[in-house]
N, CA, C and O atoms as a MOPAC input file, in Angstrom:
PM7 MOZYME 1SCF
protein

 N     -3.86900 1     5.59000 1    12.93300 1
 C     -3.92800 1     4.80700 1    11.73000 1
 C     -4.58100 1     3.52100 1    11.86300 1
 O     -4.33800 1     2.89300 1    12.89400 1
 N     -5.38500 1     3.00300 1    10.98400 1
 C     -5.91400 1     1.72200 1    10.97000 1
 C     -5.80200 1     0.93000 1     9.73900 1
 O     -5.95100 1     1.50300 1     8.66000 1
 N     -5.56400 1    -0.29200 1     9.78700 1
 C     -5.27800 1    -1.15800 1     8.60500 1
 C     -6.28200 1    -2.29300 1     8.90200 1
 O     -6.37600 1    -2.81100 1    10.01500 1
 N     -7.06600 1    -2.66200 1     7.77700 1
 C     -7.95900 1    -3.59700 1     7.83300 1
 C     -7.68000 1    -4.45200 1     6.55200 1
 O     -7.59800 1    -3.89700 1     5.45700 1
 N     -7.53300 1    -5.80900 1     6.69100 1
 C     -7.12600 1    -6.63500 1     5.60900 1
 C     -8.29900 1    -7.75100 1     5.35400 1
 O     -8.88300 1    -8.27900 1     6.30000 1
 N     -8.55200 1    -8.02100 1     4.15100 1
 C     -9.43800 1    -9.04800 1     3.86900 1
 C     -8.79000 1    -9.84800 1     2.90000 1
 O     -7.82200 1    -9.36800 1     2.31000 1
 N     -9.20100 1   -11.06900 1     2.62600 1
 C     -8.53600 1   -12.16700 1     1.68300 1
 C     -9.71700 1   -12.88200 1     1.00200 1
 O    -10.70700 1   -13.31200 1     1.59400 1
 N     -9.47300 1   -12.95400 1    -0.36900 1
 C    -10.61200 1   -13.88000 1    -1.08500 1
 C     -9.75200 1   -14.40600 1    -2.26000 1
 O     -9.26500 1   -13.63500 1    -3.08700 1
 N     -9.58500 1   -15.74100 1    -2.30300 1
 C     -9.24400 1   -16.24200 1    -3.63500 1
 C     -7.78900 1   -15.97600 1    -3.96700 1
 O     -7.42800 1   -16.06300 1    -5.14100 1
 N     -6.87100 1   -15.63500 1    -2.94200 1
 C     -5.39800 1   -15.26900 1    -3.22600 1
 C     -5.19900 1   -13.78900 1    -3.44400 1
 O     -4.06200 1   -13.33500 1    -3.57600 1
 N     -6.43800 1   -12.90800 1    -3.49100 1
 C     -6.35100 1   -11.57900 1    -3.61800 1
 C     -6.62300 1   -11.01700 1    -2.00300 1
 O     -7.50800 1   -11.30500 1    -1.19800 1
 N     -5.57200 1   -10.18200 1    -1.92300 1
 C     -5.66400 1    -9.43300 1    -0.63200 1
 C     -6.04400 1    -7.88900 1    -0.81700 1
 O     -5.53000 1    -7.19600 1    -1.69500 1
 N     -6.99500 1    -7.41800 1     0.09600 1
 C     -7.44700 1    -6.06000 1    -0.06300 1
 C     -7.04900 1    -5.51000 1     1.25000 1
 O     -7.40800 1    -6.07000 1     2.28600 1
 N     -6.22200 1    -4.28700 1     1.25700 1
 C     -5.69700 1    -3.55700 1     2.39700 1
 C     -6.23900 1    -2.30000 1     2.43500 1
 O     -6.00500 1    -1.51600 1     1.51600 1
 N     -7.09900 1    -1.91700 1     3.59200 1
 C     -7.62400 1    -0.61700 1     3.62700 1
 C     -6.93400 1     0.04800 1     4.70100 1
 O     -6.95400 1    -0.51400 1     5.79500 1
 N     -6.22400 1     1.32800 1     4.56800 1
 C     -5.68200 1     1.89400 1     5.17500 1
 C     -6.34800 1     3.33600 1     5.62500 1
 O     -6.74300 1     4.11700 1     4.75900 1
 N     -6.44100 1     3.61300 1     6.89700 1
 C     -7.25500 1     4.77800 1     7.08200 1
 C     -6.41600 1     5.50200 1     8.17800 1
 O     -5.87500 1     4.89200 1     9.10100 1
 N     -6.33500 1     7.20700 1     7.95700 1
 C     -5.66300 1     7.73700 1     8.86400 1
 C     -4.18700 1     8.23000 1     8.37800 1
 O     -3.66300 1     7.73800 1     7.37800 1
 N     -3.58800 1     9.18700 1     9.12200 1
 C     -2.18600 1     9.55500 1     8.67400 1
 C     -1.20800 1     8.51800 1     8.78300 1
 O     -1.13800 1     7.81700 1     9.79300 1
 N     -0.35500 1     8.36400 1     7.68000 1
 C      0.73700 1     7.49100 1     7.79500 1
 C      1.89600 1     8.19500 1     8.24000 1
 O      2.67800 1     8.57200 1     7.36700 1
 N      2.18400 1     8.47000 1     9.57800 1
 C      3.42900 1     9.20400 1     9.84500 1
 C      4.43300 1     7.95900 1    10.26800 1
 O      4.13300 1     6.79400 1    10.01000 1
 N      5.58700 1     8.30700 1    10.90500 1
 C      6.69300 1     7.50800 1    11.33700 1
 C      6.31800 1     6.30500 1    12.16600 1
 O      6.67300 1     5.13400 1    12.03300 1
 N      5.47000 1     6.89700 1    13.10800 1
 C      4.94500 1     5.70800 1    14.14900 1
 C      3.97800 1     4.60800 1    13.27200 1
 O      4.18800 1     3.40500 1    13.11800 1
 N      3.07500 1     5.26500 1    12.85600 1
 C      2.27100 1     4.46000 1    11.87400 1
 C      2.82500 1     3.51200 1    11.03700 1
 O      2.42400 1     2.35200 1    10.94100 1
 N      3.89700 1     4.08600 1    10.33000 1
 C      4.69600 1     3.40200 1     9.30500 1
 C      5.12900 1     2.00400 1     9.70700 1
 O      5.10500 1     1.04800 1     8.93100 1
 N      5.60100 1     1.93900 1    11.20400 1
 C      5.96400 1     0.84200 1    11.69800 1
 C      4.74700 1    -0.14700 1    11.79200 1
 O      4.86700 1    -1.25800 1    11.27500 1
 N      3.77400 1     0.14400 1    12.32200 1
 C      2.53200 1    -0.58300 1    12.23600 1
 C      2.13900 1    -1.17000 1    10.96900 1
 O      1.81100 1    -2.34900 1    10.83000 1
 N      2.19000 1    -0.22200 1     9.97200 1
 C      1.86900 1    -0.65500 1     8.50500 1
 C      2.97400 1    -1.57800 1     8.14900 1
 O      2.59600 1    -2.52500 1     7.45900 1
 N      4.16000 1    -1.55900 1     8.41700 1
 C      5.02700 1    -2.47800 1     8.01600 1
 C      4.72100 1    -3.95300 1     8.84300 1
 O      5.05700 1    -4.98700 1     8.26500 1
 N      4.24500 1    -4.02000 1     9.85400 1
 C      4.07000 1    -5.09800 1    10.64100 1
 C      2.85900 1    -5.77600 1     9.84100 1
 O      2.95700 1    -6.95100 1     9.48700 1
 N      1.76800 1    -5.05200 1     9.57400 1
 C      0.63900 1    -5.49900 1     8.68200 1
 C      1.09600 1    -6.08000 1     7.30900 1
 O      0.78100 1    -7.18800 1     6.87400 1
 N      1.74700 1    -5.32000 1     6.80600 1
 C      2.19100 1    -5.88000 1     5.31100 1
 C      3.03000 1    -7.00100 1     5.69900 1
 O      2.87400 1    -7.87400 1     4.84500 1
 N      3.83200 1    -7.37300 1     6.57600 1
 C      4.70400 1    -8.62500 1     6.69500 1
 C      3.62600 1    -9.72800 1     6.95400 1
 O      3.86400 1   -10.84100 1     6.48500 1
 N      2.59300 1    -9.56000 1     7.57500 1
 C      1.42100 1   -10.57300 1     7.81700 1
 C      0.84600 1   -10.74700 1     6.66400 1
 O      0.59300 1   -11.92800 1     6.42300 1
 N      0.47100 1    -9.80300 1     5.65900 1
 C     -0.09200 1    -9.96100 1     4.35800 1
 C      0.98300 1   -10.93800 1     3.65500 1
 O      0.49700 1   -11.94500 1     3.14000 1
 N      2.22700 1   -10.79100 1     3.57800 1
 C      3.01300 1   -11.58000 1     2.66600 1
 C      3.14200 1   -13.06500 1     3.38800 1
 O      3.60500 1   -13.97800 1     2.70400 1
 N      2.85300 1   -13.25400 1     4.38100 1
 C      2.78700 1   -14.66800 1     4.86600 1
 C      1.52100 1   -15.32600 1     4.40300 1
 O      1.43200 1   -16.55300 1     4.43600 1
 N      0.48300 1   -14.53200 1     3.95000 1
 C     -0.82500 1   -15.26300 1     3.29900 1
 C     -0.42100 1   -15.67200 1     1.96000 1
 O     -1.21500 1   -16.32400 1     1.28300 1
 N      0.84600 1   -15.33000 1     1.45500 1
 C      1.10500 1   -15.84600 1    -0.16000 1
 C      0.23100 1   -15.24000 1    -1.00200 1
 O     -0.26600 1   -15.96100 1    -1.86700 1
 N     -0.12900 1   -13.91900 1    -0.96000 1
 C     -1.23700 1   -13.47200 1    -2.23400 1
 C     -0.66100 1   -13.58800 1    -3.61100 1
 O      0.53700 1   -13.66400 1    -3.88300 1
 N     -1.46200 1   -13.59100 1    -4.27300 1
 C     -1.19800 1   -13.32300 1    -5.82500 1
 C     -1.50400 1   -12.09100 1    -6.42300 1
 O     -0.97800 1   -11.71900 1    -7.47200 1
 N     -2.45100 1   -11.35700 1    -5.70800 1
 C     -2.72900 1   -10.02900 1    -6.00200 1
 C     -3.09800 1    -9.08600 1    -4.58700 1
 O     -3.88700 1    -9.40400 1    -3.69800 1
 N     -2.45700 1    -8.11400 1    -4.65600 1
 C     -2.81200 1    -7.21500 1    -3.50400 1
 C     -3.20200 1    -5.71700 1    -3.91000 1
 O     -2.44300 1    -4.96600 1    -4.52300 1
 N     -4.39800 1    -5.41200 1    -3.51400 1
 C     -4.85500 1    -3.98900 1    -3.82000 1
 C     -4.83400 1    -3.27000 1    -2.48700 1
 O     -5.33800 1    -3.78600 1    -1.49000 1
 N     -4.24400 1    -2.06400 1    -2.46400 1
 C     -4.20000 1    -1.30400 1    -1.25700 1
 C     -5.18900 1    -0.09600 1    -1.45200 1
 O     -5.05400 1     0.56100 1    -2.48400 1
 N     -6.08500 1     0.22800 1    -0.63200 1
 C     -6.98300 1     1.27200 1    -0.66800 1
 C     -6.60800 1     2.44100 1     0.29500 1
 O     -6.76500 1     2.29700 1     1.50700 1
 N     -6.11300 1     3.60400 1    -0.23700 1
 C     -5.71400 1     4.67800 1     0.52300 1
 C     -6.62600 1     5.79400 1     0.65700 1
 O     -6.29500 1     6.87600 1     1.14200 1
 N     -7.75100 1     5.52200 1     0.23100 1
 C     -8.77500 1     6.66700 1     0.06900 1
 C     -8.99200 1     7.51300 1     1.46900 1
 O     -9.22800 1     8.72000 1     1.42000 1
 N     -8.90800 1     6.88500 1     2.57600 1
 C     -9.15300 1     7.28300 1     3.86400 1
 C     -7.74400 1     7.93600 1     4.64600 1
 O     -7.77000 1     8.34100 1     5.80800 1
 N     -6.51700 1     7.95100 1     3.76700 1
 C     -5.40900 1     8.43800 1     4.07800 1
 C     -5.31300 1    10.08000 1     3.76200 1
 O     -5.31300 1    10.47900 1     2.59700 1
 N     -5.24200 1    10.87000 1     4.73900 1
 C     -5.00200 1    12.25800 1     4.05200 1
 C     -3.44400 1    12.65200 1     4.05100 1
 O     -3.09400 1    13.60800 1     3.35900 1
 N     -2.59900 1    12.01400 1     4.73100 1
 C     -1.08900 1    12.12200 1     4.37800 1
 C     -0.38000 1    11.08900 1     4.76900 1
 O     -0.75100 1    10.38200 1     5.70600 1
 N      0.88200 1    10.84800 1     4.00300 1
 C      1.75000 1     9.80100 1     4.23500 1
 C      2.97500 1    10.46200 1     4.07100 1
 O      3.18800 1    11.29200 1     3.18700 1
 N      3.97900 1    10.01100 1     5.12400 1
 C      5.37600 1    10.45100 1     5.24700 1
 C      6.25400 1     9.55200 1     4.39400 1
 O      5.93100 1     8.51600 1     3.81300 1
 N      7.41300 1    10.15500 1     4.43900 1
 C      8.53000 1     9.16600 1     3.46500 1
 C      8.67600 1     7.79400 1     4.18100 1
 O      8.94700 1     6.89400 1     3.38600 1
 N      8.58400 1     7.46100 1     5.28100 1
 C      8.64600 1     6.19000 1     5.88700 1
 C      7.60600 1     5.25700 1     5.61300 1
 O      7.85500 1     4.05600 1     5.52000 1
 N      6.35300 1     5.76200 1     5.46300 1
 C      5.13700 1     5.06900 1     4.99300 1
 C      5.47400 1     4.50700 1     3.55200 1
 O      5.27700 1     3.33900 1     3.21700 1
 N      5.98700 1     5.45600 1     2.77800 1
 C      6.23200 1     5.35200 1     1.20900 1
 C      7.29800 1     4.22000 1     1.04000 1
 O      7.33800 1     3.45400 1     0.07700 1
 N      8.19000 1     4.21500 1     2.14500 1
 C      9.19900 1     3.25600 1     2.08400 1
 C      8.59300 1     2.10900 1     2.40400 1
 O      8.79100 1     1.23600 1     1.55800 1
 N      7.85400 1     1.74600 1     3.41000 1
 C      7.36500 1     0.45900 1     3.82300 1
 C      6.52800 1    -0.20200 1     2.71200 1
 O      6.36800 1    -1.41400 1     2.56500 1
 N      6.01300 1     0.80000 1     1.94300 1
 C      5.00600 1     0.50600 1     0.78100 1
 C      5.92100 1     0.01300 1    -0.53900 1
 O      5.45500 1    -0.74600 1    -1.38900 1
 N      6.98600 1     0.43200 1    -0.58400 1
 C      8.00500 1     0.14000 1    -1.53300 1
 C      8.55200 1    -1.09800 1    -1.35700 1
 O      8.59700 1    -1.93500 1    -2.26000 1
 N      9.05200 1    -1.30200 1    -0.03800 1
 C      9.68900 1    -2.77700 1     0.16400 1
 C      8.71700 1    -3.83500 1    -0.01500 1
 O      9.05300 1    -4.93100 1    -0.46300 1
 N      7.43000 1    -3.53600 1     0.34300 1
 C      6.36400 1    -4.54100 1     0.40200 1
 C      6.07000 1    -4.84800 1    -1.27200 1
 O      5.75700 1    -5.95000 1    -1.72400 1
 N      6.22800 1    -3.75100 1    -1.96300 1
 C      6.06500 1    -3.88500 1    -3.35500 1
 C      7.00300 1    -4.88700 1    -4.14600 1
 O      6.71200 1    -5.67400 1    -5.04600 1
 N      8.33700 1    -4.59100 1    -3.47600 1
 C      9.53100 1    -5.38500 1    -4.22800 1
 C      9.33800 1    -6.83800 1    -3.70900 1
 O      9.68400 1    -7.78700 1    -4.41300 1
 N      8.80100 1    -7.01000 1    -2.51000 1
 C      8.75200 1    -8.45100 1    -2.07900 1
 C      7.65000 1    -9.15400 1    -3.03500 1
 O      7.73900 1   -10.22100 1    -3.64200 1
 N      6.64800 1    -8.27800 1    -2.98300 1
 C      5.48500 1    -9.06000 1    -4.02100 1
 C      6.14600 1    -9.21400 1    -5.40100 1
 O      6.05300 1   -10.28500 1    -6.00200 1
 N      6.77900 1    -8.21700 1    -5.89100 1
 C      7.25000 1    -8.49000 1    -7.20300 1
 C      8.25300 1    -9.48100 1    -7.43000 1
 O      8.37500 1    -9.91100 1    -8.57700 1
 N      9.10500 1    -9.97900 1    -6.37800 1
 C      9.95900 1   -11.17900 1    -6.24000 1
 C      8.90400 1   -12.29400 1    -6.25100 1
 O      9.28400 1   -13.30900 1    -6.83500 1
 N      7.72400 1   -12.33500 1    -5.76300 1
 C      7.01400 1   -13.52300 1    -5.87400 1
 C      6.10700 1   -13.58600 1    -7.07900 1
 O      5.29500 1   -14.49700 1    -7.23800 1
 N      6.26000 1   -12.66700 1    -7.85200 1
 C      5.38400 1   -12.44500 1    -9.02900 1
 C      3.99300 1   -12.38700 1    -8.76300 1
 O      3.15100 1   -12.84800 1    -9.53200 1
 N      3.71000 1   -11.76900 1    -7.57100 1
 C      2.36100 1   -11.22200 1    -7.24000 1
 C      1.98900 1    -9.81600 1    -7.74500 1
 O      2.86200 1    -8.96700 1    -7.56600 1
 N      0.98400 1    -9.46100 1    -8.27400 1
 C      0.77700 1    -8.06500 1    -8.75600 1
 C      0.28800 1    -7.19900 1    -7.35100 1
 O     -0.15300 1    -7.65400 1    -6.29500 1
 N      0.50200 1    -5.98500 1    -7.69300 1
 C      0.04800 1    -4.77100 1    -6.53000 1
 C     -0.34900 1    -3.61200 1    -7.27700 1
 O      0.27800 1    -3.13400 1    -8.22200 1
 N     -1.52500 1    -3.15000 1    -6.75400 1
 C     -1.92900 1    -1.81300 1    -7.13900 1
 C     -2.32900 1    -1.14600 1    -6.05300 1
 O     -2.48800 1    -1.72000 1    -4.97600 1
 N     -2.56400 1     0.33500 1    -6.25100 1
 C     -3.07300 1     1.00000 1    -5.04600 1
 C     -4.36000 1     1.81100 1    -5.83600 1
 O     -4.22600 1     2.37900 1    -6.92100 1
 N     -5.66400 1     1.73900 1    -5.03600 1
 C     -6.72200 1     2.28400 1    -5.49500 1
 C     -7.13000 1     3.20700 1    -4.40000 1
 O     -6.68700 1     3.14800 1    -3.25300 1
 N     -8.19600 1     4.24900 1    -4.93200 1
 C     -8.66700 1     5.14900 1    -3.98200 1
 C     -7.68300 1     6.05600 1    -3.32300 1
 O     -7.67000 1     6.07300 1    -2.09200 1
 N     -6.79200 1     6.87000 1    -4.04500 1
 C     -6.12600 1     7.60600 1    -3.48900 1
 C     -6.50100 1     9.00100 1    -3.51400 1
 O     -7.22800 1     9.41800 1    -4.41600 1
 N     -5.99200 1     9.88600 1    -2.44300 1
 C     -6.37900 1    11.36300 1    -2.38800 1
 C     -5.38000 1    12.10900 1    -3.43600 1
 O     -4.26100 1    11.70800 1    -3.75500 1
 N     -5.93700 1    13.11000 1    -3.83100 1
 C     -5.16100 1    13.90200 1    -4.90300 1
 C     -3.80600 1    14.35100 1    -4.70500 1
 O     -2.91800 1    14.29900 1    -5.55600 1
 N     -3.66800 1    14.92800 1    -3.18100 1
 C     -2.56600 1    15.22500 1    -2.79800 1
 C     -1.27000 1    14.09500 1    -2.70500 1
 O     -0.07300 1    14.30800 1    -2.89400 1
 N     -1.90900 1    12.92200 1    -2.37300 1
 C     -0.96000 1    11.82000 1    -2.21700 1
 C     -0.41100 1    11.37800 1    -3.69200 1
 O      0.72100 1    11.02000 1    -4.02000 1
 N     -1.59500 1    11.52600 1    -4.46200 1
 C     -1.67200 1    10.77800 1    -6.03900 1
 C     -0.24400 1    11.80500 1    -6.59700 1
 O      0.78000 1    11.30600 1    -7.06400 1
 N     -0.42200 1    12.99300 1    -6.45500 1
 C      0.56400 1    13.92100 1    -7.01400 1
 C      1.90100 1    13.55800 1    -6.48700 1
 O      2.86700 1    13.41200 1    -7.23500 1
 N      1.95600 1    13.42100 1    -5.28600 1
 C      3.26900 1    13.15000 1    -4.63000 1
 C      3.81900 1    11.71900 1    -5.14200 1
 O      4.98200 1    11.68400 1    -5.54500 1
 N      3.03100 1    10.51500 1    -5.14800 1
 C      3.32700 1     9.39500 1    -5.82600 1
 C      3.88300 1     9.47600 1    -7.31700 1
 O      4.82700 1     8.84200 1    -7.78800 1
 N      3.09300 1    10.37900 1    -7.92100 1
 C      3.52400 1    10.71300 1    -9.25100 1
 C      4.89100 1    11.42600 1    -9.23000 1
 O      5.79500 1    11.01600 1    -9.95800 1
 N      5.03900 1    12.34400 1    -8.52000 1
 C      6.42600 1    13.00100 1    -8.48900 1
 C      7.58200 1    12.02300 1    -8.29600 1
 O      8.68000 1    12.31300 1    -8.77100 1
 N      7.43900 1    11.11000 1    -7.76300 1
 C      8.38000 1    10.18500 1    -7.30600 1
 C      8.29300 1     9.08100 1    -8.08000 1
 O      8.95400 1     8.08600 1    -7.78200 1
 N      7.51600 1     9.09400 1    -9.11700 1
 C      7.33300 1     8.02500 1   -10.45700 1
 C      7.11200 1     6.41000 1    -9.65200 1
 O      7.69500 1     5.39100 1   -10.02000 1
 N      6.21700 1     6.48300 1    -8.59200 1
 C      5.59500 1     5.23200 1    -8.15600 1
 C      4.64200 1     4.76300 1    -9.21700 1
 O      4.49500 1     3.55700 1    -9.41200 1
 N      3.95500 1     5.71100 1    -9.94600 1
 C      2.94000 1     5.14100 1   -10.95000 1
 C      3.63800 1     4.67300 1   -12.13000 1
 O      2.96600 1     4.32400 1   -13.10000 1
 N      4.87000 1     4.62400 1   -12.16800 1
 C      5.74100 1     3.83600 1   -13.08600 1
 C      5.82500 1     2.27500 1   -12.66500 1
 O      5.70600 1     1.35300 1   -13.47300 1
 N      6.01000 1     2.14700 1   -11.52000 1
 C      6.15800 1     0.98600 1   -10.79100 1
 C      4.91400 1    -0.08100 1   -10.78700 1
 O      5.03700 1    -1.26600 1   -11.09900 1
 N      3.69100 1     0.55000 1   -10.37900 1
 C      2.48700 1    -0.04000 1   -10.40900 1
 C      1.13800 1     0.71300 1   -10.59400 1
 O      1.25400 1     1.93600 1   -10.67300 1
 N      0.02000 1     0.26100 1   -10.66800 1
 C     -1.06500 1     1.11600 1   -11.09400 1
 C     -1.67800 1     1.83900 1    -9.96000 1
 O     -2.06300 1     1.21900 1    -8.96900 1
 N     -1.78900 1     3.15400 1   -10.06200 1
 C     -2.49800 1     3.94300 1    -9.19300 1
 C     -3.54100 1     4.54500 1    -9.59900 1
 O     -3.46400 1     5.21700 1   -10.62800 1
 N     -4.75500 1     4.44500 1    -8.88900 1
 C     -5.99200 1     4.99600 1    -9.37400 1
 C     -6.45700 1     6.10400 1    -8.11900 1
 O     -6.29100 1     5.87400 1    -6.92100 1
 N     -6.99700 1     7.19400 1    -8.61600 1
 C     -7.47100 1     8.01000 1    -7.68500 1
 C     -8.75000 1     7.60000 1    -7.17800 1
 O     -9.40500 1     6.70400 1    -7.71100 1
 N     -9.18000 1     8.33600 1    -5.99900 1
 C    -10.40500 1     7.93600 1    -5.44300 1
 C    -11.63600 1     8.51400 1    -6.40600 1
 O    -12.80900 1     8.28400 1    -6.11200 1

């Protein structure tokens, strides 16, 4: 898994590529913690290049979202594969933040 982060005017874009398994979820957590230090006002996560994500990866995203929410920063996921989109809808993540398919 690879994570690339860019920042522009308080907006942070996080591009994730590769499978987000248990080991990769820890790497993702570290990167998301780094993003929080940037004090963003808006975060967009692009999961277009993620073929699969495990429960630990979903958990890291949820913890990140909750922290952003506390800070009144917005969060959205763009470019998500159909299988992951269906999974996120099934666990009602689309009710917490906007999710747009690839």
